[in-house]
N, C-alpha and C positions, 0 to 999 in steps of 0.2 A: 644402454641404448646404443645402437650402432650408429655409425656416421650417416648412413642412408636414412635411417629413421629420424635422426636429428634434422637433416636437411628437409625431409618431407614435412616434419612438424613446423619448422621455420617457414616453409613455403605456404603451408595452410594458414599460419598466423598472418603472414603478409597478405594472403588472399582475403582473409576476414577483415583486416584493416582497410585494404583498398575498397572492398565492398561497402564498408561502413562510410568511408570518405565519399564514395560515389553517391550513396544514398543521401548524405548530408548536402552534397553539392546539388543534387537533383531537387531537394527540398528548397534550398536557397534560390536556385534558378526559378523554381515555380513561384516562390514568393515575389521575386523581382518581376517575373512575368505578370503576375496579378497586379502588382503596383503599376507597371507600365500600362496595363489594360485600363485600370481606373483613371490614370492620367489622360490616356487617349480618349476615354469616354467623356471626361470633363472638357477636353479641348473640342471634341465633336459637338457637344452641347453649346459651348460658347460660340463656335463657328456658325452653327445653325441659327442661334439667336441673332448673331451679327448679320447674317445673310438675310434673315427675315426683316430685321430693322432696316437694312439697306434697301431691300426690295420695296418696303413701305415708303421710305423716303423717295426713292426713285419714282414710284407710282404717283406720289403726291406732286413731285416736280413735273413729271410728264403731264399730269392733269392740268397743272397751272400753265405749262408751256403751250399746250394745245387748246385748252379751254379758257384759261385766264384765271386770275385770282378773283375773289368775291367782289372787290372794289371795281375791277375792270369790267366784270360782268354787269354790275349794277350801273356803271356809267354807260355801257353799251345799251342796256335796257332803257335808260332814260333818254338816250339819243333816239332810239326807235319810237318811244312814246311821243317825243317832241315832233319827230317827222310825221307820225301818224296824226297827231292833233293838227299839224299845219295842213296836211292833205285833206282834212275834213272841212276846213274853212275856206 
C-alpha cells in the first residue's frame, strides 16, 4: 500500500469516527432537550396552578373588600331591618 493510500485510509477512518461521535452527541443533545422540555412542562403546569389559585384568592379578597364578608353583610341586613321596622311604627 502506498503512502497516499495509507493517508486516505486513515482520513476515512477519522471521518467515520467523527461521524459516529457527532451522531452520539446529537442523540445525547436530543435526550437532554427532551428532559428540559419535560421539566419546562412541569414548571408551566405548576405556574398555571399557582396563578389560578392566586386569582381565586384575589377574587375572594376583592369580593370581601367591596361587598364585605358574610357577617358584615348579615349585620348590615339586620340594621336595615331594624330601620325598616322603626319606620313602620
